[in-house]
N, C-alpha and C positions, 0 to 999 in steps of 0.2 A: 091588205095590210101590207105586203111586200111591195105592192104596185105603188102604191106612196112613198115607201122610202123609194123607191126607186123614181118615181116622179120628181121628188122634191131633191133628189141629187142632180139628176139629169137640169132639171130649174136652175140650183144650185149652181154649177158649171157651164151649165149657158150664161148666167148673169155675172159669172168670174172672168167670162171671157171677154166684159164689156171695160170692166173696171181699169186695166193700163189707159183706155182713148179718154178719161175725164182729166189724167193728172196731166197729158200730154199738153206741153206751152208753145210757145214758138218763144228763141231763146233772142234779146235783145243782142244784136251784132254791135261791138264794140265797148258791150256794157263791163266784159273780162279784160279788154286787153289792157295793155300797159307796155311801156316802154321801160325793159330794165334793163341797169347798169349794165358793163361788164364787170363790175364789184360784188354784184348780189347775184348774176351767173356763177363766179367763183365761188361762192360762199355754201350758194344750193351744190353743186357739185362737190363740194369737199362733206357735204352732210352728208348725199347718195353714196359715194366714194365709202362712207366714213361706215354706214348702217349695211355698203356690201360684202368689207373687211369682216364684218360679225354681226351675221344677221342671227344669231342666235341669244347676246348677249349687248347689245348696243344699248347706251344709254340717249334718254331722249335729248338731243343737242337743238339749239338753235341757235344761229350765229346772226347779228344787227350790227352792219357796218352803221356808224354817224360820220357825215360829212360834217357837220354843219356843227357839232354838240350839241340838241338838244333833249339827248339821252339824258347826260351829265346835269340839267338842268331843272327834270322831269322826279329824276329817280332822287331815293335820298344816300346817297354816296358823303364821305368825307368830308372837310373845307380843301379846296384846293385839286380834287380831282378833276383832269380836263380828257374829256371824250372825242372829242374833236378830231375826226380822219380818222376816228382805230372801231377793232373790233370786236 
């Protein structure tokens, strides 16, 4: 009985050694690359700096720069709110 348990544990350990190899795949180059604007980099740096200064109690913040005013048309803002070139 002890031998069967040892054999089962050994086979399970050997089988689990090959599991990560099945999930391995090649990442297509250029798939995640995108040119970031200076504004996007600055906002990301501000977000990271905020989180670093408040490591235990930071709020989840996300900054969005709207260079052409698309967000104002898709969100329900009061009439007359202009989001063009604003954060």
